[in-house]
ZADO-1210 file (C-alpha; in nm, 4 decimals, padded with zeros to 6 digits):
<atoms>
<atom x="02.4406" y="-02.2278" z="-00.5431" code="MET" pos="1"/>
<atom x="02.5750" y="-02.0190" z="-00.2761" code="SER" pos="2"/>
<atom x="02.4770" y="-02.0603" z="00.0940" code="SER" pos="3"/>
<atom x="02.3105" y="-01.7079" z="00.1170" code="ARG" pos="4"/>
<atom x="02.0842" y="-01.7795" z="-00.2132" code="LEU" pos="5"/>
<atom x="01.9900" y="-02.1524" z="-00.0314" code="ILE" pos="6"/>
<atom x="01.8854" y="-01.9646" z="00.2970" code="ALA" pos="7"/>
<atom x="01.6666" y="-01.7237" z="00.0760" code="LEU" pos="8"/>
<atom x="01.4998" y="-01.9981" z="-00.1097" code="VAL" pos="9"/>
<atom x="01.4333" y="-02.2070" z="00.2108" code="ALA" pos="10"/>
<atom x="01.2733" y="-01.9267" z="00.3914" code="LEU" pos="11"/>
<atom x="01.0513" y="-01.8419" z="00.0843" code="ALA" pos="12"/>
<atom x="00.9419" y="-02.1942" z="00.0606" code="LEU" pos="13"/>
<atom x="00.8821" y="-02.1944" z="00.4434" code="ALA" pos="14"/>
<atom x="00.6885" y="-01.8907" z="00.4723" code="ALA" pos="15"/>
<atom x="00.5492" y="-01.8197" z="00.1622" code="GLY" pos="16"/>
<atom x="00.5134" y="-01.4809" z="00.0366" code="PRO" pos="17"/>
<atom x="00.2654" y="-01.2057" z="00.1169" code="VAL" pos="18"/>
<atom x="00.2076" y="-01.0068" z="-00.2271" code="TRP" pos="19"/>
<atom x="00.1459" y="-00.6634" z="-00.2251" code="CYS" pos="20"/>
<atom x="00.1223" y="-00.5766" z="-00.5857" code="ASP" pos="21"/>
<atom x="-00.2325" y="-00.4114" z="-00.6833" code="ALA" pos="22"/>
<atom x="-00.4433" y="-00.6961" z="-00.7829" code="THR" pos="23"/>
<atom x="-00.5111" y="-00.4697" z="-01.0935" code="GLU" pos="24"/>
<atom x="-00.3462" y="-00.2682" z="-01.3094" code="LYS" pos="25"/>
<atom x="-00.3258" y="00.0449" z="-01.1323" code="ALA" pos="26"/>
<atom x="-00.4767" y="00.3420" z="-01.2846" code="ALA" pos="27"/>
<atom x="-00.2179" y="00.6513" z="-01.3379" code="GLU" pos="28"/>
<atom x="-00.2835" y="00.9500" z="-01.1886" code="LEU" pos="29"/>
<atom x="-00.1446" y="01.2355" z="-01.3789" code="ALA" pos="30"/>
<atom x="00.0037" y="01.5575" z="-01.2353" code="TYR" pos="31"/>
<atom x="-00.1225" y="01.8471" z="-01.4791" code="THR" pos="32"/>
<atom x="-00.0457" y="02.1503" z="-01.2064" code="GLY" pos="33"/>
<atom x="-00.2901" y="02.0856" z="-01.0050" code="GLU" pos="34"/>
<atom x="-00.2709" y="01.8744" z="-00.6825" code="PRO" pos="35"/>
<atom x="-00.3481" y="01.4819" z="-00.7723" code="ILE" pos="36"/>
<atom x="-00.6575" y="01.3626" z="-00.5288" code="VAL" pos="37"/>
<atom x="-00.5646" y="01.0144" z="-00.4398" code="LEU" pos="38"/>
<atom x="-00.8994" y="00.7978" z="-00.3896" code="PRO" pos="39"/>
<atom x="-01.0027" y="00.7115" z="-00.0446" code="ALA" pos="40"/>
<atom x="-01.1072" y="00.3633" z="-00.1042" code="GLN" pos="41"/>
<atom x="-01.3480" y="00.3606" z="00.1791" code="CYS" pos="42"/>
<atom x="-01.5856" y="00.0793" z="00.1037" code="THR" pos="43"/>
<atom x="-01.8590" y="-00.0362" z="00.3734" code="ASN" pos="44"/>
<atom x="-01.6405" y="-00.3465" z="00.4338" code="GLU" pos="45"/>
<atom x="-01.3343" y="-00.1521" z="00.5193" code="VAL" pos="46"/>
<atom x="-01.5601" y="00.1123" z="00.7379" code="MET" pos="47"/>
<atom x="-01.6967" y="-00.1901" z="00.9233" code="GLU" pos="48"/>
<atom x="-01.3674" y="-00.3344" z="00.9905" code="GLU" pos="49"/>
<atom x="-01.2119" y="00.0063" z="01.1029" code="LEU" pos="50"/>
<atom x="-01.5486" y="00.0768" z="01.3559" code="GLY" pos="51"/>
<atom x="-01.6232" y="00.3857" z="01.1448" code="LEU" pos="52"/>
<atom x="-01.9618" y="00.5041" z="01.1270" code="PHE" pos="53"/>
<atom x="-02.0092" y="00.7497" z="00.8273" code="CYS" pos="54"/>
<atom x="-02.3630" y="00.8282" z="00.7217" code="PRO" pos="55"/>
<atom x="-02.4166" y="01.0565" z="00.4276" code="ALA" pos="56"/>
<atom x="-02.5256" y="01.3438" z="00.6340" code="ASP" pos="57"/>
<atom x="-02.2145" y="01.3057" z="00.8929" code="SER" pos="58"/>
<atom x="-01.9283" y="01.1833" z="00.6280" code="PRO" pos="59"/>
<atom x="-01.5497" y="01.1159" z="00.7480" code="CYS" pos="60"/>
<atom x="-01.3206" y="01.3382" z="00.5816" code="PRO" pos="61"/>
<atom x="-00.9926" y="01.1591" z="00.4472" code="VAL" pos="62"/>
<atom x="-00.6496" y="01.2908" z="00.4581" code="TYR" pos="63"/>
<atom x="-00.3120" y="01.2108" z="00.3075" code="VAL" pos="64"/>
<atom x="00.0016" y="01.1752" z="00.5154" code="GLN" pos="65"/>
<atom x="00.3283" y="01.1585" z="00.3019" code="LEU" pos="66"/>
<atom x="00.6214" y="01.0357" z="00.5323" code="ASN" pos="67"/>
<atom x="00.9246" y="00.9483" z="00.3115" code="SER" pos="68"/>
<atom x="01.0444" y="01.0248" z="-00.0648" code="VAL" pos="69"/>
<atom x="01.3264" y="00.7959" z="-00.2491" code="GLU" pos="70"/>
<atom x="01.4919" y="00.8675" z="-00.5800" code="PHE" pos="71"/>
<atom x="01.6813" y="00.6040" z="-00.7506" code="ILE" pos="72"/>
<atom x="01.7655" y="00.5382" z="-01.1473" code="GLU" pos="73"/>
<atom x="01.4975" y="00.7909" z="-01.2638" code="GLY" pos="74"/>
<atom x="01.2201" y="00.6543" z="-01.0400" code="LYS" pos="75"/>
<atom x="01.0420" y="00.8369" z="-00.7555" code="LEU" pos="76"/>
<atom x="00.9054" y="00.6335" z="-00.4549" code="PHE" pos="77"/>
<atom x="00.6653" y="00.8002" z="-00.1980" code="LEU" pos="78"/>
<atom x="00.5355" y="00.6290" z="00.1356" code="ALA" pos="79"/>
<atom x="00.2319" y="00.7216" z="00.3669" code="GLY" pos="80"/>
<atom x="-00.0702" y="00.6412" z="00.4747" code="ASN" pos="81"/>
<atom x="-00.4538" y="00.7738" z="00.4054" code="VAL" pos="82"/>
<atom x="-00.6540" y="00.8603" z="00.7524" code="HIS" pos="83"/>
<atom x="-00.9341" y="00.9974" z="00.8920" code="THR" pos="84"/>
<atom x="-00.9353" y="01.2263" z="01.2077" code="GLU" pos="85"/>
<atom x="-01.0105" y="00.9068" z="01.4021" code="ALA" pos="86"/>
<atom x="-00.8127" y="00.6334" z="01.2706" code="VAL" pos="87"/>
<atom x="-00.5458" y="00.5386" z="01.0028" code="THR" pos="88"/>
<atom x="-00.7355" y="00.3622" z="00.7149" code="ILE" pos="89"/>
<atom x="-00.4425" y="00.2339" z="00.5036" code="ALA" pos="90"/>
<atom x="-00.0706" y="00.2504" z="00.4144" code="SER" pos="91"/>
<atom x="00.0091" y="00.3980" z="00.0548" code="ILE" pos="92"/>
<atom x="00.3033" y="00.3490" z="-00.1662" code="LEU" pos="93"/>
<atom x="00.3200" y="00.5612" z="-00.4960" code="LEU" pos="94"/>
<atom x="00.5748" y="00.5380" z="-00.7662" code="ALA" pos="95"/>
<atom x="00.6403" y="00.7162" z="-01.0635" code="SER" pos="96"/>
<atom x="00.8844" y="00.6759" z="-01.3467" code="ASP" pos="97"/>
<atom x="00.8937" y="00.9817" z="-01.5532" code="ASP" pos="98"/>
<atom x="01.0003" y="01.2419" z="-01.2705" code="GLY" pos="99"/>
<atom x="00.6587" y="01.3094" z="-01.1399" code="GLY" pos="100"/>
<atom x="00.4356" y="01.3886" z="-01.3987" code="LEU" pos="101"/>
<atom x="00.2407" y="01.0108" z="-01.3627" code="SER" pos="102"/>
<atom x="00.1790" y="00.8270" z="-01.0701" code="TRP" pos="103"/>
<atom x="00.0620" y="00.5018" z="-00.9652" code="ARG" pos="104"/>
<atom x="00.0053" y="00.2731" z="-00.6594" code="GLU" pos="105"/>
<atom x="00.2685" y="00.0492" z="-00.6458" code="ALA" pos="106"/>
<atom x="00.1594" y="-00.1868" z="-00.3974" code="ALA" pos="107"/>
<atom x="-00.1733" y="-00.2871" z="-00.2405" code="GLN" pos="108"/>
<atom x="-00.2630" y="-00.0738" z="00.0579" code="ARG" pos="109"/>
<atom x="-00.2469" y="-00.2703" z="00.4042" code="VAL" pos="110"/>
<atom x="-00.5299" y="-00.1940" z="00.6165" code="LEU" pos="111"/>
<atom x="-00.4790" y="-00.0310" z="00.9496" code="ARG" pos="112"/>
<atom x="-00.0737" y="00.0224" z="00.8561" code="ALA" pos="113"/>
<atom x="00.1368" y="00.3229" z="00.7706" code="SER" pos="114"/>
<atom x="00.4498" y="00.3505" z="00.5869" code="LEU" pos="115"/>
<atom x="00.7172" y="00.5656" z="00.7649" code="ASP" pos="116"/>
<atom x="01.0036" y="00.5487" z="00.5219" code="ARG" pos="117"/>
<atom x="01.1072" y="00.3703" z="00.1816" code="VAL" pos="118"/>
<atom x="01.4527" y="00.3443" z="00.0676" code="VAL" pos="119"/>
<atom x="01.6717" y="00.1360" z="-00.1940" code="PHE" pos="120"/>
<atom x="02.0369" y="-00.0186" z="-00.1750" code="PHE" pos="121"/>
<atom x="02.0459" y="00.0146" z="-00.5465" code="ASP" pos="122"/>
<atom x="01.7927" y="00.0350" z="-00.8448" code="GLU" pos="123"/>
<atom x="01.6569" y="-00.3115" z="-00.7838" code="GLU" pos="124"/>
<atom x="01.6587" y="-00.3685" z="-00.4212" code="HIS" pos="125"/>
<atom x="01.4221" y="-00.1749" z="-00.1931" code="GLY" pos="126"/>
<atom x="01.2554" y="-00.1285" z="00.1512" code="TRP" pos="127"/>
<atom x="00.9543" y="00.0407" z="00.2869" code="ALA" pos="128"/>
<atom x="00.9525" y="00.0289" z="00.6820" code="ALA" pos="129"/>
<atom x="00.5914" y="00.0363" z="00.8604" code="GLY" pos="130"/>
<atom x="00.3650" y="-00.1116" z="01.1188" code="HIS" pos="131"/>
<atom x="00.0072" y="-00.1562" z="01.1998" code="MET" pos="132"/>
<atom x="-00.1895" y="00.0823" z="01.4134" code="LEU" pos="133"/>
<atom x="-00.4226" y="-00.0276" z="01.6926" code="ASP" pos="134"/>
<atom x="-00.6012" y="00.2471" z="01.8913" code="GLY" pos="135"/>
<atom x="-00.3270" y="00.4853" z="01.7727" code="GLY" pos="136"/>
<atom x="-00.0323" y="00.3055" z="01.9192" code="ARG" pos="137"/>
<atom x="00.2290" y="00.1115" z="01.7092" code="ALA" pos="138"/>
<atom x="00.2502" y="-00.2574" z="01.6638" code="ARG" pos="139"/>
<atom x="00.3629" y="-00.5681" z="01.4383" code="ASP" pos="140"/>
<atom x="00.6276" y="-00.3662" z="01.2411" code="PRO" pos="141"/>
<atom x="00.7201" y="-00.5024" z="00.8987" code="PHE" pos="142"/>
<atom x="00.8746" y="-00.4598" z="00.5544" code="PHE" pos="143"/>
<atom x="00.7699" y="-00.4248" z="00.1809" code="LEU" pos="144"/>
<atom x="01.0309" y="-00.5814" z="-00.0267" code="LEU" pos="145"/>
<atom x="01.1058" y="-00.5478" z="-00.3585" code="THR" pos="146"/>
<atom x="01.4164" y="-00.6906" z="-00.5543" code="THR" pos="147"/>
<atom x="01.3129" y="-00.5767" z="-00.9187" code="ASP" pos="148"/>
<atom x="01.2933" y="-00.2053" z="-00.8828" code="GLY" pos="149"/>
<atom x="00.9873" y="-00.1515" z="-00.6980" code="GLY" pos="150"/>
<atom x="00.7637" y="-00.3822" z="-01.0027" code="ARG" pos="151"/>
<atom x="00.6635" y="-00.6234" z="-00.7202" code="HIS" pos="152"/>
<atom x="00.6587" y="-00.5988" z="-00.3667" code="TRP" pos="153"/>
<atom x="00.5972" y="-00.8387" z="-00.0844" code="ARG" pos="154"/>
<atom x="00.5511" y="-00.8106" z="00.2614" code="ARG" pos="155"/>
<atom x="00.7555" y="-00.9659" z="00.5458" code="ARG" pos="156"/>
<atom x="00.6968" y="-00.9074" z="00.9369" code="PRO" pos="157"/>
<atom x="00.9672" y="-00.8255" z="01.1388" code="VAL" pos="158"/>
<atom x="00.8234" y="-01.0547" z="01.4166" code="PHE" pos="159"/>
<atom x="00.6551" y="-01.4012" z="01.4376" code="ASP" pos="160"/>
<atom x="00.4112" y="-01.2985" z="01.6863" code="GLU" pos="161"/>
<atom x="00.2211" y="-00.9790" z="01.7717" code="PRO" pos="162"/>
<atom x="00.4374" y="-00.7070" z="01.9705" code="ARG" pos="163"/>
<atom x="00.3994" y="-00.3624" z="02.0475" code="ALA" pos="164"/>
<atom x="00.6912" y="-00.2298" z="01.8850" code="ALA" pos="165"/>
<atom x="00.8023" y="00.0620" z="01.6237" code="VAL" pos="166"/>
<atom x="01.0914" y="00.0611" z="01.3721" code="ILE" pos="167"/>
<atom x="01.3192" y="00.3407" z="01.4886" code="GLU" pos="168"/>
<atom x="01.5723" y="00.3225" z="01.2347" code="ASP" pos="169"/>
<atom x="01.7477" y="00.0646" z="00.9723" code="PHE" pos="170"/>
<atom x="01.9941" y="00.0832" z="00.6858" code="TRP" pos="171"/>
<atom x="02.1810" y="-00.1523" z="00.4674" code="PHE" pos="172"/>
<atom x="02.5235" y="-00.1769" z="00.3365" code="ASP" pos="173"/>
<atom x="02.4370" y="-00.4518" z="00.0722" code="SER" pos="174"/>
<atom x="02.1623" y="-00.5756" z="-00.0960" code="ASP" pos="175"/>
<atom x="02.1155" y="-00.8559" z="00.1758" code="TYR" pos="176"/>
<atom x="02.3108" y="-00.7159" z="00.4760" code="SER" pos="177"/>
<atom x="02.1556" y="-00.4556" z="00.7083" code="GLY" pos="178"/>
<atom x="02.0606" y="-00.3373" z="01.0805" code="VAL" pos="179"/>
<atom x="01.7541" y="-00.2823" z="01.2213" code="LEU" pos="180"/>
<atom x="01.6292" y="-00.0690" z="01.5595" code="LEU" pos="181"/>
<atom x="01.3177" y="-00.1596" z="01.7521" code="ILE" pos="182"/>
<atom x="01.1329" y="00.0288" z="02.0405" code="GLU" pos="183"/>
<atom x="00.9123" y="-00.1800" z="02.2304" code="ALA" pos="184"/>
<atom x="00.6860" y="-00.1492" z="02.4939" code="ARG" pos="185"/>
<atom x="00.7090" y="-00.3999" z="02.7427" code="LEU" pos="186"/>
<atom x="00.3593" y="-00.5819" z="02.8648" code="GLU" pos="187"/>
<atom x="00.1964" y="-00.4925" z="03.1725" code="ASP" pos="188"/>
<atom x="00.3399" y="-00.1363" z="03.1809" code="GLY" pos="189"/>
<atom x="00.6988" y="-00.2903" z="03.2292" code="GLY" pos="190"/>
<atom x="00.8131" y="00.0594" z="03.0372" code="GLY" pos="191"/>
<atom x="01.0266" y="00.0388" z="02.7131" code="ARG" pos="192"/>
<atom x="01.2979" y="-00.1781" z="02.5797" code="GLN" pos="193"/>
<atom x="01.5325" y="-00.1431" z="02.3071" code="TYR" pos="194"/>
<atom x="01.6623" y="-00.4065" z="02.0527" code="GLU" pos="195"/>
<atom x="01.9186" y="-00.4269" z="01.7701" code="ARG" pos="196"/>
<atom x="01.8557" y="-00.6870" z="01.4942" code="PHE" pos="197"/>
<atom x="02.0519" y="-00.7761" z="01.1929" code="GLU" pos="198"/>
<atom x="01.9709" y="-00.9610" z="00.8501" code="THR" pos="199"/>
<atom x="02.1817" y="-01.1289" z="00.5831" code="MET" pos="200"/>
<atom x="01.8672" y="-01.2322" z="00.3805" code="THR" pos="201"/>
<atom x="01.7484" y="-00.8501" z="00.3014" code="GLY" pos="202"/>
<atom x="01.5158" y="-00.8336" z="00.5628" code="ALA" pos="203"/>
<atom x="01.3333" y="-01.1665" z="00.4793" code="GLU" pos="204"/>
<atom x="01.4229" y="-01.2331" z="00.8294" code="SER" pos="205"/>
<atom x="01.6152" y="-01.0688" z="01.1479" code="TRP" pos="206"/>
<atom x="01.8550" y="-01.1954" z="01.4184" code="MET" pos="207"/>
<atom x="01.8327" y="-01.0285" z="01.7560" code="ILE" pos="208"/>
<atom x="02.1640" y="-00.9067" z="01.8403" code="ARG" pos="209"/>
<atom x="02.1551" y="-00.6602" z="02.1423" code="GLU" pos="210"/>
<atom x="01.9073" y="-00.5666" z="02.3968" code="VAL" pos="211"/>
<atom x="01.8919" y="-00.2613" z="02.6111" code="SER" pos="212"/>
<atom x="01.6607" y="-00.0526" z="02.8588" code="SER" pos="213"/>
<atom x="01.8202" y="00.2187" z="02.6952" code="ARG" pos="214"/>
<atom x="01.8243" y="00.3623" z="02.3279" code="PRO" pos="215"/>
<atom x="02.0905" y="00.1939" z="02.1382" code="ILE" pos="216"/>
<atom x="02.3587" y="00.3771" z="01.9816" code="ARG" pos="217"/>
<atom x="02.5399" y="00.2085" z="01.6501" code="VAL" pos="218"/>
<atom x="02.8807" y="00.3614" z="01.5976" code="ARG" pos="219"/>
<atom x="02.9338" y="00.1644" z="01.2713" code="ARG" pos="220"/>
<atom x="02.6856" y="00.2615" z="01.0002" code="ARG" pos="221"/>
<atom x="02.7363" y="00.3462" z="00.6423" code="PRO" pos="222"/>
<atom x="02.6927" y="00.7465" z="00.5109" code="ALA" pos="223"/>
<atom x="02.3204" y="00.8045" z="00.4058" code="ARG" pos="224"/>
<atom x="02.3199" y="00.9080" z="00.0221" code="ARG" pos="225"/>
<atom x="02.2431" y="01.2871" z="-00.0156" code="LEU" pos="226"/>
<atom x="01.8584" y="01.2966" z="-00.1068" code="ASN" pos="227"/>
<atom x="01.7931" y="01.5699" z="-00.3640" code="GLU" pos="228"/>
<atom x="01.4344" y="01.5112" z="-00.3030" code="TRP" pos="229"/>
<atom x="01.1859" y="01.6171" z="-00.0246" code="ARG" pos="230"/>
<atom x="00.8276" y="01.6614" z="00.0773" code="ILE" pos="231"/>
<atom x="00.6913" y="02.0058" z="00.1868" code="GLU" pos="232"/>
<atom x="00.3305" y="02.1109" z="00.2939" code="VAL" pos="233"/>
<atom x="00.1970" y="02.3952" z="00.0876" code="ASP" pos="234"/>
<atom x="-00.0824" y="02.5450" z="00.3089" code="GLU" pos="235"/>
<atom x="-00.1707" y="02.7782" z="00.0881" code="ALA" pos="236"/>
<atom x="-00.2864" y="02.5012" z="-00.2089" code="ARG" pos="237"/>
<atom x="-00.3322" y="02.2527" z="00.0975" code="ASP" pos="238"/>
<atom x="-00.1135" y="01.9763" z="-00.0658" code="ALA" pos="239"/>
<atom x="00.1900" y="01.7701" z="-00.0180" code="TRP" pos="240"/>
<atom x="00.4715" y="01.9096" z="-00.2350" code="ALA" pos="241"/>
<atom x="00.7077" y="01.6714" z="-00.3856" code="VAL" pos="242"/>
<atom x="01.0194" y="01.8789" z="-00.4539" code="GLN" pos="243"/>
<atom x="01.3530" y="01.8403" z="-00.6483" code="LYS" pos="244"/>
<atom x="01.6704" y="02.0593" z="-00.5429" code="ARG" pos="245"/>
<atom x="01.8112" y="02.2472" z="-00.8450" code="THR" pos="246"/>
<atom x="02.0656" y="02.5093" z="-00.8784" code="GLY" pos="247"/>
<atom x="01.8154" y="02.8102" z="-00.8386" code="ALA" pos="248"/>
<atom x="01.6501" y="02.6120" z="-00.5103" code="GLY" pos="249"/>
<atom x="01.3521" y="02.3753" z="-00.4712" code="TRP" pos="250"/>
<atom x="01.1338" y="02.3160" z="-00.7370" code="VAL" pos="251"/>
<atom x="00.7824" y="02.1517" z="-00.7074" code="THR" pos="252"/>
<atom x="00.7885" y="01.8431" z="-00.9371" code="ALA" pos="253"/>
<atom x="00.4182" y="01.7081" z="-00.8116" code="ALA" pos="254"/>
<atom x="00.1505" y="01.7678" z="-00.5519" code="GLU" pos="255"/>
<atom x="-00.0815" y="01.5536" z="-00.3900" code="PHE" pos="256"/>
<atom x="-00.4000" y="01.7164" z="-00.2264" code="ALA" pos="257"/>
<atom x="-00.3999" y="01.6404" z="00.1770" code="ILE" pos="258"/>
<atom x="-00.7651" y="01.6004" z="00.1077" code="GLY" pos="259"/>
<atom x="-00.8748" y="01.2795" z="-00.0393" code="ALA" pos="260"/>
<atom x="-01.2434" y="01.2761" z="-00.0324" code="GLY" pos="261"/>
<atom x="-01.4489" y="01.1244" z="00.2454" code="ALA" pos="262"/>
<atom x="-01.5803" y="00.7741" z="00.3737" code="CYS" pos="263"/>
<atom x="-01.9686" y="00.7458" z="00.3194" code="VAL" pos="264"/>
<atom x="-02.1718" y="00.4593" z="00.4098" code="ILE" pos="265"/>
<atom x="-02.3418" y="00.3391" z="00.0897" code="GLU" pos="266"/>
<atom x="-02.6854" y="00.2582" z="00.1844" code="GLU" pos="267"/>
<atom x="-02.8344" y="-00.0782" z="00.1196" code="GLU" pos="268"/>
<atom x="-03.0883" y="00.0796" z="-00.1779" code="GLU" pos="269"/>
<atom x="-02.7759" y="00.2421" z="-00.3770" code="GLU" pos="270"/>
<atom x="-02.6243" y="-00.0998" z="-00.3496" code="VAL" pos="271"/>
<atom x="-02.9607" y="-00.2892" z="-00.4836" code="LEU" pos="272"/>
<atom x="-02.9757" y="-00.0309" z="-00.7105" code="ALA" pos="273"/>
<atom x="-02.6643" y="-00.0671" z="-00.8898" code="GLU" pos="274"/>
<atom x="-02.6996" y="-00.4534" z="-00.8651" code="ALA" pos="275"/>
<atom x="-02.9925" y="-00.4318" z="-01.0447" code="GLU" pos="276"/>
<atom x="-02.8479" y="-00.2073" z="-01.3013" code="ALA" pos="277"/>
<atom x="-02.5792" y="-00.4451" z="-01.3595" code="GLU" pos="278"/>
<atom x="-02.8274" y="-00.7099" z="-01.4244" code="THR" pos="279"/>
<atom x="-03.0348" y="-00.5515" z="-01.6703" code="GLU" pos="280"/>
<atom x="-02.7195" y="-00.4563" z="-01.8617" code="ALA" pos="281"/>
<atom x="-02.6303" y="-00.8022" z="-01.8946" code="GLU" pos="282"/>
<atom x="-02.9653" y="-00.9583" z="-01.9800" code="THR" pos="283"/>
<atom x="-03.0031" y="-00.6574" z="-02.2285" code="ALA" pos="284"/>
<atom x="-02.6761" y="-00.7969" z="-02.3907" code="ALA" pos="285"/>
<atom x="-02.7905" y="-00.9980" z="-02.7240" code="PRO" pos="286"/>
<atom x="-02.7433" y="-01.3385" z="-02.7166" code="VAL" pos="287"/>
<atom x="-02.5670" y="-01.5012" z="-03.0245" code="ALA" pos="288"/>
<atom x="-02.7924" y="-01.7474" z="-03.2320" code="GLU" pos="289"/>
<atom x="-02.6805" y="-02.0983" z="-03.2762" code="THR" pos="290"/>
<atom x="-02.7962" y="-02.2765" z="-03.5856" code="PRO" pos="291"/>
<atom x="-03.0857" y="-02.4323" z="-03.4352" code="GLU" pos="292"/>
<atom x="-03.2240" y="-02.0950" z="-03.3373" code="ASP" pos="293"/>
<atom x="-03.2199" y="-01.9923" z="-03.7012" code="LYS" pos="294"/>
<atom x="-03.4069" y="-02.3236" z="-03.7823" code="GLY" pos="295"/>
<atom x="-03.1117" y="-02.4676" z="-03.9262" code="VAL" pos="296"/>
<atom x="-02.9561" y="-02.8292" z="-03.8066" code="PHE" pos="297"/>
<atom x="-02.6087" y="-02.9439" z="-03.8182" code="VAL" pos="298"/>
<atom x="-02.5670" y="-03.2595" z="-04.0062" code="ILE" pos="299"/>
<atom x="-02.5292" y="-03.5479" z="-03.7748" code="GLY" pos="300"/>
<atom x="-02.7050" y="-03.3422" z="-03.4689" code="ALA" pos="301"/>
<atom x="-03.0538" y="-03.4574" z="-03.3434" code="PRO" pos="302"/>
<atom x="-03.3044" y="-03.1973" z="-03.4005" code="PRO" pos="303"/>
<atom x="-03.5019" y="-03.0583" z="-03.0982" code="PRO" pos="304"/>
<atom x="-03.7793" y="-03.2623" z="-02.9514" code="SER" pos="305"/>
<atom x="-04.1307" y="-03.1540" z="-02.9019" code="ALA" pos="306"/>
<atom x="-04.0882" y="-03.1706" z="-02.5357" code="THR" pos="307"/>
<atom x="-03.7675" y="-02.9875" z="-02.5727" code="GLN" pos="308"/>
<atom x="-03.8060" y="-02.6804" z="-02.8102" code="PRO" pos="309"/>
<atom x="-03.4890" y="-02.5154" z="-02.9455" code="ALA" pos="310"/>
<atom x="-03.3127" y="-02.2855" z="-02.7289" code="ARG" pos="311"/>
<atom x="-03.3996" y="-01.8960" z="-02.7735" code="LYS" pos="312"/>
<atom x="-03.2376" y="-01.5744" z="-02.6551" code="PRO" pos="313"/>
<atom x="-03.3672" y="-01.4425" z="-02.2978" code="ALA" pos="314"/>
<atom x="-03.5742" y="-01.1679" z="-02.2314" code="SER" pos="315"/>
<atom x="-03.7196" y="-01.0226" z="-02.0465" code="ASP" pos="316"/>
<atom x="-01.0765" y="02.2104" z="00.7584" code="GLU" pos="317"/>
<atom x="-00.6874" y="02.1162" z="00.7176" code="LYS" pos="318"/>
<atom x="-00.5923" y="01.7965" z="00.9046" code="PRO" pos="319"/>
<atom x="-00.3473" y="01.7774" z="01.1648" code="PRO" pos="320"/>
<atom x="-00.0172" y="01.5996" z="01.0700" code="THR" pos="321"/>
<atom x="-00.0187" y="01.2448" z="01.2113" code="LEU" pos="322"/>
<atom x="00.3053" y="01.2385" z="01.4282" code="LYS" pos="323"/>
<atom x="00.5275" y="00.9006" z="01.4558" code="LYS" pos="324"/>
<atom x="00.3227" y="00.7148" z="01.7190" code="PRO" pos="325"/>
<atom x="00.4826" y="00.5648" z="02.0148" code="ARG" pos="326"/>
<atom x="00.4654" y="00.1989" z="02.0913" code="PRO" pos="327"/>
</atoms>
């Protein structure tokens, strides 16, 4: 077994994966010529966690922000977030296997987070870079990693402890070797600090190589692959247009509505009504009869006693585009 593989296994055993796959089979979103509307997924619990107050008479509109597109071996990936005018709700990572005709959420949304960029080194190894947002400030940068072409993703933090920092840039020159540039905000108003890291584990962990009070310039870096895809805002359709370069120019392959509904507090009465409806549906379902129910007794089984009768069935406006936050 190679030393690199041993190191990767050791890291996985020590840290344990933080899987970001959708807990259920993600519903496919079809593009039929009209912008796809992403679900807000804004429950009472989420609103409470984010400190949002969105009553029925004053709902909180939700918007979609798309920051990056990547195409690799017939697969499309989009990275961004969903947010209100006040807070970022969660990250989003979308995938399409058919050139944009249908889409699914490839990874579970990360609450209070945004994804800024998604890149693949080859058809199997990819990274989506993001950070948490606290009061509009970026902190705790992380990566979503895939080693199976985007079927499964796991989250890996850049730092072991909380830090006010943002990923400025990153790149990989193999499926395991990469460079990361960080801009950090020093505590107690100490200004900014710039750091360069390297990985030999595919972003499972990072080793610091340089610290500076000025932005770090790296002379040696691989040339970026020409991206034949882009994301543009179509103001007339109030949508994000995912476009492919062709000989005749840029052609739209899919669109996502900038608006994604609204956060609205679900009143307690509505929650109780839903719970009661579910209970009634369950109790109304027919109960399978046993031989004892029919008055027929299984040979070798004792008959129901007088004190324990046989069981019977139960009765009874366009939003501002979020700019990259400063750490």
